[in-house]
mmCIF file as gemmi writes it, N, C-alpha and C atoms, coordinates in Angstrom:
data_model
loop_
_atom_site.group_PDB
_atom_site.id
_atom_site.type_symbol
_atom_site.label_atom_id
_atom_site.label_alt_id
_atom_site.label_comp_id
_atom_site.label_asym_id
_atom_site.label_entity_id
_atom_site.label_seq_id
_atom_site.pdbx_PDB_ins_code
_atom_site.Cartn_x
_atom_site.Cartn_y
_atom_site.Cartn_z
_atom_site.occupancy
_atom_site.B_iso_or_equiv
_atom_site.pdbx_formal_charge
_atom_site.auth_seq_id
_atom_site.auth_asym_id
_atom_site.pdbx_PDB_model_num
ATOM 1 N N . MET Axp A 1 ? -22.038 -26.469 -76.763 1 0 ? 1 A 1
ATOM 2 C CA . MET Axp A 1 ? -22.675 -27.552 -77.483 1 0 ? 1 A 1
ATOM 3 C C . MET Axp A 1 ? -24.19 -27.426 -77.303 1 0 ? 1 A 1
ATOM 4 N N . VAL Axp A 2 ? -24.898 -27.433 -78.413 1 0 ? 2 A 1
ATOM 5 C CA . VAL Axp A 2 ? -26.356 -27.332 -78.386 1 0 ? 2 A 1
ATOM 6 C C . VAL Axp A 2 ? -26.939 -28.737 -78.256 1 0 ? 2 A 1
ATOM 7 N N . LEU Axp A 3 ? -27.816 -28.897 -77.296 1 0 ? 3 A 1
ATOM 8 C CA . LEU Axp A 3 ? -28.419 -30.204 -77.05 1 0 ? 3 A 1
ATOM 9 C C . LEU Axp A 3 ? -29.773 -30.321 -77.735 1 0 ? 3 A 1
ATOM 10 N N . PRO Axp A 4 ? -30.092 -31.54 -78.174 1 0 ? 4 A 1
ATOM 11 C CA . PRO Axp A 4 ? -31.43 -31.763 -78.733 1 0 ? 4 A 1
ATOM 12 C C . PRO Axp A 4 ? -32.484 -31.686 -77.628 1 0 ? 4 A 1
ATOM 13 N N . PRO Axp A 5 ? -33.761 -31.693 -77.995 1 0 ? 5 A 1
ATOM 14 C CA . PRO Axp A 5 ? -34.836 -31.606 -76.993 1 0 ? 5 A 1
ATOM 15 C C . PRO Axp A 5 ? -34.813 -32.784 -76.012 1 0 ? 5 A 1
ATOM 16 N N . VAL Axp A 6 ? -35.457 -32.578 -74.896 1 0 ? 6 A 1
ATOM 17 C CA . VAL Axp A 6 ? -35.502 -33.574 -73.825 1 0 ? 6 A 1
ATOM 18 C C . VAL Axp A 6 ? -36.017 -34.925 -74.334 1 0 ? 6 A 1
ATOM 19 N N . GLU Axp A 7 ? -36.981 -34.89 -75.236 1 0 ? 7 A 1
ATOM 20 C CA . GLU Axp A 7 ? -37.547 -36.144 -75.754 1 0 ? 7 A 1
ATOM 21 C C . GLU Axp A 7 ? -36.475 -36.98 -76.458 1 0 ? 7 A 1
ATOM 22 N N . GLU Axp A 8 ? -35.621 -36.301 -77.231 1 0 ? 8 A 1
ATOM 23 C CA . GLU Axp A 8 ? -34.542 -37.005 -77.939 1 0 ? 8 A 1
ATOM 24 C C . GLU Axp A 8 ? -33.518 -37.554 -76.946 1 0 ? 8 A 1
ATOM 25 N N . ILE Axp A 9 ? -33.2 -36.766 -75.942 1 0 ? 9 A 1
ATOM 26 C CA . ILE Axp A 9 ? -32.247 -37.212 -74.919 1 0 ? 9 A 1
ATOM 27 C C . ILE Axp A 9 ? -32.807 -38.439 -74.207 1 0 ? 9 A 1
ATOM 28 N N . ALA Axp A 10 ? -34.089 -38.411 -73.878 1 0 ? 10 A 1
ATOM 29 C CA . ALA Axp A 10 ? -34.726 -39.545 -73.198 1 0 ? 10 A 1
ATOM 30 C C . ALA Axp A 10 ? -34.677 -40.797 -74.066 1 0 ? 10 A 1
ATOM 31 N N . ALA Axp A 11 ? -34.934 -40.645 -75.36 1 0 ? 11 A 1
ATOM 32 C CA . ALA Axp A 11 ? -34.89 -41.794 -76.273 1 0 ? 11 A 1
ATOM 33 C C . ALA Axp A 11 ? -33.471 -42.358 -76.349 1 0 ? 11 A 1
ATOM 34 N N . LEU Axp A 12 ? -32.49 -41.482 -76.405 1 0 ? 12 A 1
ATOM 35 C CA . LEU Axp A 12 ? -31.089 -41.926 -76.428 1 0 ? 12 A 1
ATOM 36 C C . LEU Axp A 12 ? -30.712 -42.63 -75.138 1 0 ? 12 A 1
ATOM 37 N N . PHE Axp A 13 ? -31.208 -42.106 -74.032 1 0 ? 13 A 1
ATOM 38 C CA . PHE Axp A 13 ? -30.922 -42.713 -72.733 1 0 ? 13 A 1
ATOM 39 C C . PHE Axp A 13 ? -31.488 -44.132 -72.67 1 0 ? 13 A 1
ATOM 40 N N . GLU Axp A 14 ? -32.713 -44.305 -73.174 1 0 ? 14 A 1
ATOM 41 C CA . GLU Axp A 14 ? -33.319 -45.645 -73.202 1 0 ? 14 A 1
ATOM 42 C C . GLU Axp A 14 ? -32.486 -46.603 -74.042 1 0 ? 14 A 1
ATOM 43 N N . LEU Axp A 15 ? -32.041 -46.144 -75.198 1 0 ? 15 A 1
ATOM 44 C CA . LEU Axp A 15 ? -31.199 -46.982 -76.058 1 0 ? 15 A 1
ATOM 45 C C . LEU Axp A 15 ? -29.891 -47.343 -75.346 1 0 ? 15 A 1
ATOM 46 N N . ALA Axp A 16 ? -29.328 -46.374 -74.633 1 0 ? 16 A 1
ATOM 47 C CA . ALA Axp A 16 ? -28.07 -46.613 -73.919 1 0 ? 16 A 1
ATOM 48 C C . ALA Axp A 16 ? -28.264 -47.633 -72.802 1 0 ? 16 A 1
ATOM 49 N N . ILE Axp A 17 ? -29.36 -47.547 -72.087 1 0 ? 17 A 1
ATOM 50 C CA . ILE Axp A 17 ? -29.632 -48.498 -71.005 1 0 ? 17 A 1
ATOM 51 C C . ILE Axp A 17 ? -29.788 -49.91 -71.558 1 0 ? 17 A 1
ATOM 52 N N . MET Axp A 18 ? -30.392 -50.017 -72.748 1 0 ? 18 A 1
ATOM 53 C CA . MET Axp A 18 ? -30.56 -51.325 -73.378 1 0 ? 18 A 1
ATOM 54 C C . MET Axp A 18 ? -29.263 -51.824 -74.015 1 0 ? 18 A 1
ATOM 55 N N . GLY Axp A 19 ? -28.282 -50.93 -74.129 1 0 ? 19 A 1
ATOM 56 C CA . GLY Axp A 19 ? -27.017 -51.318 -74.761 1 0 ? 19 A 1
ATOM 57 C C . GLY Axp A 19 ? -27.116 -51.378 -76.277 1 0 ? 19 A 1
ATOM 58 N N . ASP Axp A 20 ? -28.083 -50.667 -76.835 1 0 ? 20 A 1
ATOM 59 C CA . ASP Axp A 20 ? -28.3 -50.67 -78.288 1 0 ? 20 A 1
ATOM 60 C C . ASP Axp A 20 ? -27.396 -49.628 -78.955 1 0 ? 20 A 1
ATOM 61 N N . LEU Axp A 21 ? -26.135 -49.992 -79.127 1 0 ? 21 A 1
ATOM 62 C CA . LEU Axp A 21 ? -25.172 -49.054 -79.707 1 0 ? 21 A 1
ATOM 63 C C . LEU Axp A 21 ? -25.494 -48.738 -81.163 1 0 ? 21 A 1
ATOM 64 N N . ARG Axp A 22 ? -25.981 -49.711 -81.891 1 0 ? 22 A 1
ATOM 65 C CA . ARG Axp A 22 ? -26.361 -49.481 -83.287 1 0 ? 22 A 1
ATOM 66 C C . ARG Axp A 22 ? -27.529 -48.496 -83.347 1 0 ? 22 A 1
ATOM 67 N N . GLY Axp A 23 ? -28.484 -48.645 -82.443 1 0 ? 23 A 1
ATOM 68 C CA . GLY Axp A 23 ? -29.619 -47.727 -82.382 1 0 ? 23 A 1
ATOM 69 C C . GLY Axp A 23 ? -29.191 -46.315 -82.026 1 0 ? 23 A 1
ATOM 70 N N . ILE Axp A 24 ? -28.222 -46.208 -81.13 1 0 ? 24 A 1
ATOM 71 C CA . ILE Axp A 24 ? -27.707 -44.887 -80.744 1 0 ? 24 A 1
ATOM 72 C C . ILE Axp A 24 ? -27.029 -44.224 -81.938 1 0 ? 24 A 1
ATOM 73 N N . ALA Axp A 25 ? -26.206 -44.971 -82.644 1 0 ? 25 A 1
ATOM 74 C CA . ALA Axp A 25 ? -25.51 -44.417 -83.811 1 0 ? 25 A 1
ATOM 75 C C . ALA Axp A 25 ? -26.513 -43.973 -84.878 1 0 ? 25 A 1
ATOM 76 N N . LYS Axp A 26 ? -27.553 -44.767 -85.084 1 0 ? 26 A 1
ATOM 77 C CA . LYS Axp A 26 ? -28.582 -44.434 -86.073 1 0 ? 26 A 1
ATOM 78 C C . LYS Axp A 26 ? -29.334 -43.168 -85.668 1 0 ? 26 A 1
ATOM 79 N N . ARG Axp A 27 ? -29.694 -43.099 -84.39 1 0 ? 27 A 1
ATOM 80 C CA . ARG Axp A 27 ? -30.43 -41.929 -83.879 1 0 ? 27 A 1
ATOM 81 C C . ARG Axp A 27 ? -29.563 -40.676 -83.961 1 0 ? 27 A 1
ATOM 82 N N . ALA Axp A 28 ? -28.27 -40.828 -83.662 1 0 ? 28 A 1
ATOM 83 C CA . ALA Axp A 28 ? -27.347 -39.692 -83.736 1 0 ? 28 A 1
ATOM 84 C C . ALA Axp A 28 ? -27.252 -39.178 -85.174 1 0 ? 28 A 1
ATOM 85 N N . ALA Axp A 29 ? -27.199 -40.082 -86.135 1 0 ? 29 A 1
ATOM 86 C CA . ALA Axp A 29 ? -27.148 -39.674 -87.542 1 0 ? 29 A 1
ATOM 87 C C . ALA Axp A 29 ? -28.419 -38.917 -87.924 1 0 ? 29 A 1
ATOM 88 N N . GLN Axp A 30 ? -29.557 -39.361 -87.402 1 0 ? 30 A 1
ATOM 89 C CA . GLN Axp A 30 ? -30.822 -38.667 -87.673 1 0 ? 30 A 1
ATOM 90 C C . GLN Axp A 30 ? -30.804 -37.264 -87.074 1 0 ? 30 A 1
ATOM 91 N N . LEU Axp A 31 ? -30.25 -37.142 -85.87 1 0 ? 31 A 1
ATOM 92 C CA . LEU Axp A 31 ? -30.172 -35.834 -85.225 1 0 ? 31 A 1
ATOM 93 C C . LEU Axp A 31 ? -29.325 -34.872 -86.05 1 0 ? 31 A 1
ATOM 94 N N . GLU Axp A 32 ? -28.23 -35.383 -86.61 1 0 ? 32 A 1
ATOM 95 C CA . GLU Axp A 32 ? -27.358 -34.54 -87.429 1 0 ? 32 A 1
ATOM 96 C C . GLU Axp A 32 ? -28.109 -33.994 -88.643 1 0 ? 32 A 1
ATOM 97 N N . GLN Axp A 33 ? -29 -34.797 -89.195 1 0 ? 33 A 1
ATOM 98 C CA . GLN Axp A 33 ? -29.764 -34.364 -90.366 1 0 ? 33 A 1
ATOM 99 C C . GLN Axp A 33 ? -30.907 -33.423 -89.988 1 0 ? 33 A 1
ATOM 100 N N . MET Axp A 34 ? -31.433 -33.578 -88.781 1 0 ? 34 A 1
ATOM 101 C CA . MET Axp A 34 ? -32.572 -32.769 -88.344 1 0 ? 34 A 1
ATOM 102 C C . MET Axp A 34 ? -32.189 -31.323 -88.049 1 0 ? 34 A 1
ATOM 103 N N . ASN Axp A 35 ? -31.009 -31.129 -87.457 1 0 ? 35 A 1
ATOM 104 C CA . ASN Axp A 35 ? -30.622 -29.791 -87.038 1 0 ? 35 A 1
ATOM 105 C C . ASN Axp A 35 ? -29.1 -29.691 -86.995 1 0 ? 35 A 1
ATOM 106 N N . GLN Axp A 36 ? -28.55 -28.768 -87.745 1 0 ? 36 A 1
ATOM 107 C CA . GLN Axp A 36 ? -27.09 -28.646 -87.805 1 0 ? 36 A 1
ATOM 108 C C . GLN Axp A 36 ? -26.476 -28.244 -86.463 1 0 ? 36 A 1
ATOM 109 N N . ASP Axp A 37 ? -27.26 -27.601 -85.623 1 0 ? 37 A 1
ATOM 110 C CA . ASP Axp A 37 ? -26.753 -27.202 -84.305 1 0 ? 37 A 1
ATOM 111 C C . ASP Axp A 37 ? -26.445 -28.413 -83.429 1 0 ? 37 A 1
ATOM 112 N N . TRP Axp A 38 ? -27.077 -29.545 -83.737 1 0 ? 38 A 1
ATOM 113 C CA . TRP Axp A 38 ? -26.89 -30.753 -82.925 1 0 ? 38 A 1
ATOM 114 C C . TRP Axp A 38 ? -25.725 -31.613 -83.401 1 0 ? 38 A 1
ATOM 115 N N . ILE Axp A 39 ? -25.078 -31.226 -84.498 1 0 ? 39 A 1
ATOM 116 C CA . ILE Axp A 39 ? -24.012 -32.058 -85.07 1 0 ? 39 A 1
ATOM 117 C C . ILE Axp A 39 ? -22.883 -32.344 -84.067 1 0 ? 39 A 1
ATOM 118 N N . PRO Axp A 40 ? -22.372 -31.364 -83.328 1 0 ? 40 A 1
ATOM 119 C CA . PRO Axp A 40 ? -21.297 -31.699 -82.376 1 0 ? 40 A 1
ATOM 120 C C . PRO Axp A 40 ? -21.73 -32.736 -81.333 1 0 ? 40 A 1
ATOM 121 N N . PHE Axp A 41 ? -22.938 -32.589 -80.799 1 0 ? 41 A 1
ATOM 122 C CA . PHE Axp A 41 ? -23.465 -33.54 -79.823 1 0 ? 41 A 1
ATOM 123 C C . PHE Axp A 41 ? -23.601 -34.922 -80.455 1 0 ? 41 A 1
ATOM 124 N N . ALA Axp A 42 ? -24.255 -34.985 -81.604 1 0 ? 42 A 1
ATOM 125 C CA . ALA Axp A 42 ? -24.515 -36.267 -82.27 1 0 ? 42 A 1
ATOM 126 C C . ALA Axp A 42 ? -23.228 -36.926 -82.738 1 0 ? 42 A 1
ATOM 127 N N . SER Axp A 43 ? -22.298 -36.14 -83.218 1 0 ? 43 A 1
ATOM 128 C CA . SER Axp A 43 ? -21.028 -36.685 -83.692 1 0 ? 43 A 1
ATOM 129 C C . SER Axp A 43 ? -20.255 -37.337 -82.54 1 0 ? 43 A 1
ATOM 130 N N . HIS Axp A 44 ? -20.223 -36.658 -81.407 1 0 ? 44 A 1
ATOM 131 C CA . HIS Axp A 44 ? -19.542 -37.213 -80.236 1 0 ? 44 A 1
ATOM 132 C C . HIS Axp A 44 ? -20.218 -38.514 -79.796 1 0 ? 44 A 1
ATOM 133 N N . LEU Axp A 45 ? -21.512 -38.514 -79.813 1 0 ? 45 A 1
ATOM 134 C CA . LEU Axp A 45 ? -22.28 -39.698 -79.432 1 0 ? 45 A 1
ATOM 135 C C . LEU Axp A 45 ? -21.986 -40.87 -80.372 1 0 ? 45 A 1
ATOM 136 N N . ARG Axp A 46 ? -21.918 -40.591 -81.658 1 0 ? 46 A 1
ATOM 137 C CA . ARG Axp A 46 ? -21.621 -41.657 -82.625 1 0 ? 46 A 1
ATOM 138 C C . ARG Axp A 46 ? -20.213 -42.209 -82.421 1 0 ? 46 A 1
ATOM 139 N N . GLN Axp A 47 ? -19.267 -41.343 -82.113 1 0 ? 47 A 1
ATOM 140 C CA . GLN Axp A 47 ? -17.894 -41.808 -81.87 1 0 ? 47 A 1
ATOM 141 C C . GLN Axp A 47 ? -17.849 -42.731 -80.654 1 0 ? 47 A 1
ATOM 142 N N . LEU Axp A 48 ? -18.577 -42.381 -79.614 1 0 ? 48 A 1
ATOM 143 C CA . LEU Axp A 48 ? -18.636 -43.237 -78.432 1 0 ? 48 A 1
ATOM 144 C C . LEU Axp A 48 ? -19.278 -44.582 -78.77 1 0 ? 48 A 1
ATOM 145 N N . ALA Axp A 49 ? -20.323 -44.553 -79.571 1 0 ? 49 A 1
ATOM 146 C CA . ALA Axp A 49 ? -21.014 -45.791 -79.951 1 0 ? 49 A 1
ATOM 147 C C . ALA Axp A 49 ? -20.093 -46.676 -80.794 1 0 ? 49 A 1
ATOM 148 N N . LYS Axp A 50 ? -19.35 -46.069 -81.705 1 0 ? 50 A 1
ATOM 149 C CA . LYS Axp A 50 ? -18.416 -46.836 -82.539 1 0 ? 50 A 1
ATOM 150 C C . LYS Axp A 50 ? -17.341 -47.501 -81.69 1 0 ? 50 A 1
ATOM 151 N N . GLY Axp A 51 ? -16.963 -46.842 -80.597 1 0 ? 51 A 1
ATOM 152 C CA . GLY Axp A 51 ? -15.93 -47.375 -79.709 1 0 ? 51 A 1
ATOM 153 C C . GLY Axp A 51 ? -16.485 -48.284 -78.623 1 0 ? 51 A 1
ATOM 154 N N . PHE Axp A 52 ? -17.793 -48.591 -78.706 1 0 ? 52 A 1
ATOM 155 C CA . PHE Axp A 52 ? -18.44 -49.467 -77.72 1 0 ? 52 A 1
ATOM 156 C C . PHE Axp A 52 ? -18.258 -48.949 -76.293 1 0 ? 52 A 1
ATOM 157 N N . LYS Axp A 53 ? -18.376 -47.653 -76.114 1 0 ? 53 A 1
ATOM 158 C CA . LYS Axp A 53 ? -18.18 -47 -74.814 1 0 ? 53 A 1
ATOM 159 C C . LYS Axp A 53 ? -19.529 -46.794 -74.127 1 0 ? 53 A 1
ATOM 160 N N . GLU Axp A 54 ? -20.16 -47.89 -73.723 1 0 ? 54 A 1
ATOM 161 C CA . GLU Axp A 54 ? -21.506 -47.802 -73.153 1 0 ? 54 A 1
ATOM 162 C C . GLU Axp A 54 ? -21.571 -46.934 -71.905 1 0 ? 54 A 1
ATOM 163 N N . LYS Axp A 55 ? -20.651 -47.109 -70.985 1 0 ? 55 A 1
ATOM 164 C CA . LYS Axp A 55 ? -20.681 -46.314 -69.748 1 0 ? 55 A 1
ATOM 165 C C . LYS Axp A 55 ? -20.464 -44.834 -70.049 1 0 ? 55 A 1
ATOM 166 N N . GLN Axp A 56 ? -19.557 -44.543 -70.968 1 0 ? 56 A 1
ATOM 167 C CA . GLN Axp A 56 ? -19.305 -43.144 -71.315 1 0 ? 56 A 1
ATOM 168 C C . GLN Axp A 56 ? -20.52 -42.529 -72.005 1 0 ? 56 A 1
ATOM 169 N N . ILE Axp A 57 ? -21.229 -43.315 -72.795 1 0 ? 57 A 1
ATOM 170 C CA . ILE Axp A 57 ? -22.447 -42.818 -73.448 1 0 ? 57 A 1
ATOM 171 C C . ILE Axp A 57 ? -23.479 -42.449 -72.388 1 0 ? 57 A 1
ATOM 172 N N . LEU Axp A 58 ? -23.677 -43.327 -71.418 1 0 ? 58 A 1
ATOM 173 C CA . LEU Axp A 58 ? -24.64 -43.027 -70.35 1 0 ? 58 A 1
ATOM 174 C C . LEU Axp A 58 ? -24.261 -41.759 -69.607 1 0 ? 58 A 1
ATOM 175 N N . GLU Axp A 59 ? -22.99 -41.611 -69.294 1 0 ? 59 A 1
ATOM 176 C CA . GLU Axp A 59 ? -22.533 -40.412 -68.571 1 0 ? 59 A 1
ATOM 177 C C . GLU Axp A 59 ? -22.724 -39.153 -69.421 1 0 ? 59 A 1
ATOM 178 N N . PHE Axp A 60 ? -22.389 -39.255 -70.7 1 0 ? 60 A 1
ATOM 179 C CA . PHE Axp A 60 ? -22.526 -38.114 -71.617 1 0 ? 60 A 1
ATOM 180 C C . PHE Axp A 60 ? -23.984 -37.68 -71.715 1 0 ? 60 A 1
ATOM 181 N N . ILE Axp A 61 ? -24.879 -38.642 -71.842 1 0 ? 61 A 1
ATOM 182 C CA . ILE Axp A 61 ? -26.309 -38.324 -71.974 1 0 ? 61 A 1
ATOM 183 C C . ILE Axp A 61 ? -26.861 -37.759 -70.669 1 0 ? 61 A 1
ATOM 184 N N . LYS Axp A 62 ? -26.411 -38.273 -69.544 1 0 ? 62 A 1
ATOM 185 C CA . LYS Axp A 62 ? -26.892 -37.771 -68.245 1 0 ? 62 A 1
ATOM 186 C C . LYS Axp A 62 ? -26.531 -36.303 -68.053 1 0 ? 62 A 1
ATOM 187 N N . GLN Axp A 63 ? -25.403 -35.87 -68.583 1 0 ? 63 A 1
ATOM 188 C CA . GLN Axp A 63 ? -24.97 -34.492 -68.428 1 0 ? 63 A 1
ATOM 189 C C . GLN Axp A 63 ? -25.93 -33.576 -69.144 1 0 ? 63 A 1
């Protein structure tokens, strides 16, 4: 799985800490459009956000 740059990960982490699941889903959709290599990462993130899996999102981003 190809990860986006550190800046994007940091922004996602901030959204996750705030519990902004809608913001995470929106950011993930933007990542998918920015680079096709990030689609698996962003898609997984969006699925977690849709399922309201805040703790799992934090763990996924920390990895």
